[in-house]
C-alpha positions as CSV (number, residue, x, y, z in Angstrom):
1,M,-45.8,-84.4,44.7
2,T,-42.9,-82.5,43.5
3,S,-43.3,-78.8,42.8
4,P,-42.8,-77.7,39.2
5,E,-39.3,-76.3,38.5
6,T,-39.1,-72.7,38.5
7,P,-38.2,-71.5,35.0
8,S,-34.8,-69.9,34.7
9,P,-34.8,-66.2,34.1
10,P,-34.1,-65.3,30.4
11,Q,-30.4,-64.8,29.7
12,P,-29.3,-61.6,28.0
13,E,-28.1,-62.1,24.4
14,P,-24.4,-61.7,24.0
15,P,-23.5,-58.4,22.5
16,R,-23.0,-58.6,18.8
17,R,-19.5,-58.2,17.7
18,W,-19.3,-55.3,15.2
19,W,-15.8,-55.6,14.1
20,P,-16.1,-58.6,11.8
21,L,-18.8,-56.8,9.8
22,A,-16.8,-53.6,9.8
23,G,-13.7,-55.5,8.8
24,A,-15.6,-57.1,5.9
25,A,-16.9,-53.7,4.8
26,L,-13.4,-52.3,4.8
27,V,-12.2,-55.2,2.7
28,V,-15.0,-54.8,0.2
29,F,-14.3,-51.0,0.0
30,A,-10.6,-51.6,-0.5
31,L,-11.3,-54.1,-3.3
32,G,-13.7,-51.7,-5.0
33,L,-11.1,-49.0,-4.7
34,T,-8.4,-51.2,-6.1
35,V,-10.6,-52.3,-9.1
36,G,-11.4,-48.7,-9.8
37,L,-7.8,-47.7,-9.7
38,L,-6.8,-50.6,-12.0
39,A,-9.6,-50.2,-14.5
40,P,-7.9,-47.5,-16.6
41,A,-4.8,-49.7,-16.8
42,V,-6.6,-52.8,-18.1
43,R,-8.9,-51.0,-20.5
44,T,-7.9,-51.6,-24.1
45,P,-7.0,-48.6,-26.2
46,G,-9.6,-46.9,-28.4
47,D,-9.3,-46.6,-32.1
48,T,-8.0,-43.0,-31.9
49,S,-5.7,-43.5,-28.9
50,A,-2.0,-42.7,-29.1
51,D,-1.2,-46.3,-28.3
52,A,-3.2,-47.6,-31.3
53,G,-1.8,-44.8,-33.6
54,F,1.8,-45.6,-32.6
55,A,1.3,-49.3,-33.2
56,R,-0.2,-48.7,-36.6
57,D,2.2,-46.0,-37.8
58,M,5.4,-47.5,-36.4
59,A,4.5,-50.8,-38.1
60,T,4.3,-48.9,-41.4
61,H,7.5,-47.0,-40.6
62,H,9.3,-50.3,-39.8
63,A,8.0,-51.9,-43.0
64,Q,10.0,-49.4,-45.1
65,A,13.1,-50.0,-43.1
66,V,12.7,-53.8,-43.7
67,E,12.2,-53.0,-47.5
68,M,15.4,-50.9,-47.7
69,A,17.4,-53.4,-45.7
70,M,16.4,-56.3,-47.9
71,I,17.2,-54.4,-51.1
72,V,20.7,-53.7,-49.8
73,H,21.2,-57.2,-48.3
74,A,20.5,-58.8,-51.7
75,R,22.8,-56.4,-53.7
76,T,25.8,-55.3,-51.5
77,D,29.3,-56.7,-51.9
78,D,30.2,-55.5,-48.4
79,P,29.9,-58.2,-45.6
80,E,29.5,-55.6,-42.9
81,V,26.7,-53.8,-44.8
82,A,25.0,-57.2,-45.4
83,T,25.1,-58.1,-41.8
84,L,23.8,-54.8,-40.5
85,A,21.0,-54.8,-43.1
86,M,19.9,-58.3,-42.1
87,D,20.0,-57.4,-38.4
88,I,17.8,-54.3,-39.0
89,A,15.4,-56.3,-41.2
90,L,15.0,-59.1,-38.7
91,T,14.6,-56.8,-35.7
92,Q,12.1,-54.5,-37.2
93,Q,10.0,-57.4,-38.8
94,A,9.8,-59.0,-35.4
95,Q,8.6,-55.7,-33.9
96,I,6.0,-55.3,-36.6
97,G,4.6,-58.7,-35.5
98,I,4.4,-57.5,-31.9
99,M,2.6,-54.3,-32.8
100,R,0.1,-56.1,-35.1
101,T,-0.5,-58.6,-32.3
102,W,-1.4,-55.7,-29.9
103,L,-4.0,-54.4,-32.4
104,T,-5.5,-57.9,-32.6
105,Q,-5.6,-58.2,-28.8
106,W,-7.2,-54.7,-28.5
107,D,-9.8,-55.7,-31.1
108,L,-8.7,-52.9,-33.4
109,P,-8.2,-53.0,-37.2
110,P,-4.7,-52.6,-38.6
111,T,-5.7,-49.2,-40.1
112,G,-7.5,-46.5,-38.2
113,S,-10.3,-44.1,-38.9
114,Q,-7.9,-41.1,-38.8
115,P,-5.0,-40.2,-41.1
116,A,-1.6,-41.5,-40.3
117,M,0.4,-39.7,-37.6
118,T,-2.7,-37.8,-36.3
119,W,-1.9,-39.1,-32.8
120,M,1.5,-37.4,-32.9
121,R,0.4,-34.2,-34.6
122,D,-2.3,-33.7,-32.0
123,M,0.3,-33.8,-29.2
124,T,1.0,-30.1,-29.6
125,G,3.9,-28.7,-27.7
126,M,5.6,-32.0,-26.9
127,D,9.3,-32.3,-27.5
128,H,9.5,-35.2,-30.0
129,G,13.3,-35.4,-29.9
130,A,15.8,-36.3,-32.6
131,G,15.5,-32.8,-34.2
132,E,12.4,-34.0,-36.1
133,P,9.5,-31.6,-36.5
134,T,6.0,-32.7,-35.6
135,P,4.6,-34.3,-38.8
136,S,1.6,-33.2,-40.7
137,A,-1.3,-35.5,-41.2
138,G,-0.3,-38.5,-43.3
139,T,3.4,-38.0,-43.1
140,M,6.0,-39.9,-41.0
141,P,9.4,-38.5,-39.9
142,G,12.4,-40.0,-41.6
143,L,10.7,-41.9,-44.4
144,A,12.4,-42.2,-47.7
145,S,10.6,-40.9,-50.8
146,K,9.6,-43.2,-53.7
147,T,12.4,-41.5,-55.7
148,E,14.9,-42.3,-53.0
149,I,13.8,-46.0,-52.8
150,S,14.1,-46.2,-56.6
151,Q,17.6,-44.7,-56.5
152,L,18.6,-47.2,-53.8
153,R,17.3,-50.1,-56.0
154,E,19.3,-48.8,-59.0
155,S,22.6,-48.1,-57.1
156,T,25.5,-50.5,-57.0
157,G,28.8,-50.8,-55.2
158,A,29.9,-48.0,-52.9
159,N,26.9,-45.8,-54.0
160,L,24.5,-48.5,-52.8
161,D,26.1,-48.9,-49.4
162,I,26.4,-45.1,-48.8
163,R,22.8,-44.5,-49.8
164,F,21.7,-47.2,-47.5
165,A,23.7,-45.7,-44.5
166,D,22.3,-42.2,-45.2
167,L,18.7,-43.3,-45.7
168,M,18.6,-45.7,-42.8
169,A,20.2,-43.3,-40.3
170,R,17.7,-40.6,-41.2
171,H,14.9,-43.2,-41.0
172,H,16.0,-44.3,-37.5
173,R,16.1,-40.7,-36.3
174,G,12.5,-40.3,-37.5
175,G,11.6,-43.5,-35.7
176,I,13.2,-42.2,-32.5
177,A,11.1,-39.0,-32.8
178,M,8.0,-41.2,-32.9
179,V,9.2,-43.2,-29.9
180,D,9.8,-40.0,-27.9
181,A,6.3,-38.9,-28.7
182,I,4.6,-42.0,-27.5
183,L,6.7,-42.2,-24.4
184,S,5.6,-38.6,-23.6
185,A,2.0,-39.7,-23.9
186,G,2.2,-42.1,-20.9
187,P,1.5,-45.3,-22.9
188,R,0.5,-48.8,-21.7
189,A,3.2,-50.8,-20.1
190,E,3.8,-53.1,-23.1
191,V,3.9,-50.1,-25.5
192,R,6.3,-48.2,-23.2
193,D,8.6,-51.3,-22.8
194,L,8.9,-52.0,-26.6
195,A,9.3,-48.3,-27.4
196,T,12.1,-48.0,-24.9
197,R,13.9,-51.0,-26.5
198,M,13.3,-49.5,-30.0
199,R,15.0,-46.3,-28.9
200,A,18.1,-48.0,-27.5
201,G,18.4,-50.3,-30.5
202,Q,17.9,-47.6,-33.1
203,Q,20.4,-45.3,-31.4
204,A,23.0,-48.1,-31.5
205,E,22.3,-48.7,-35.1
206,I,22.6,-45.0,-36.0
207,A,26.1,-45.0,-34.4
208,A,26.9,-48.2,-36.4
209,L,25.6,-46.6,-39.6
210,E,27.6,-43.4,-39.1
211,T,30.8,-45.4,-38.5
212,L,30.0,-47.5,-41.6
213,R,29.3,-44.4,-43.7
214,N,32.7,-42.8,-42.6
215,R,34.5,-46.0,-43.6
216,L,32.7,-46.2,-46.9
217,H,33.4,-42.6,-47.8
218,A,37.1,-43.1,-46.9
219,S,37.5,-46.1,-49.2
220,A,35.0,-45.2,-51.9
221,P,36.1,-44.1,-55.4
222,T,36.1,-40.3,-56.0
223,D,33.0,-40.7,-58.3
224,A,31.0,-42.4,-55.6
225,S,28.1,-40.1,-54.7
226,T,24.5,-40.3,-53.4
227,D,23.4,-37.4,-55.7
C-alpha cells in the first residue's frame, strides 16, 4: 500500500498591491476636482446676471443703430455714407442675432425682470470708458432721443449725412462704454469674445465717421446744420 500524500503546507497569500487602488483614488479625486473647477464656467447665466443684462441691452442698443443706418441708407445721396450705413446695419443686425441666440441657449427670455441697464448701474466704481457716465435705470449711454430720430428722418442732403455721422459716433461711444463694463465683469468666453470684437469694430467706425463728418462739413453749404 502506498502511504497517503502528505498535504502541502498552505502557501502565504501574495501581498495585495495597494498602488492600483491608490492610483484609481487619485484619478477619481482629480476628476472630481476638475469638474468642480469647471462647473462655474459651464453654468448658464442667471436672469439678473451681467452676461444676460449685456445681451439684452446691447441687442436693444444695436437695434437703434440699425434703425438709424437704414434711414440714412435709403435717403442719402452720398455713396460713402450709404456704404458705411449699410456696413453698420449688417454688422449690428448679425450681432443682435448672436446675442438673442445666447439668451435662447441660456433658457432666458429676451427681456429680464429688472429695468434695462441695471447690470451696469450696479457695477459701482467701475471705469466704463469712453467718457460715458454710469447710466441710471432704464437708460442706455449714447442712445438718440425720439426727437433726434425724427429730425434724422426729416433731414435731407448734407444735413442728413452730418446728423447721421454725429448721432452714430455718439451711439458707438455709448456702446463702447457698455462693452468696457461687461469686460470688467469677467464675462463668459463667448460674451468676452464678441464684446472685444464689438469694441474694435466700433472704434474703427468712429474714426471713419469722424473723417466722414470732417469731409461733409468742408463741402457742405453754409446753411447746412444739425440744429
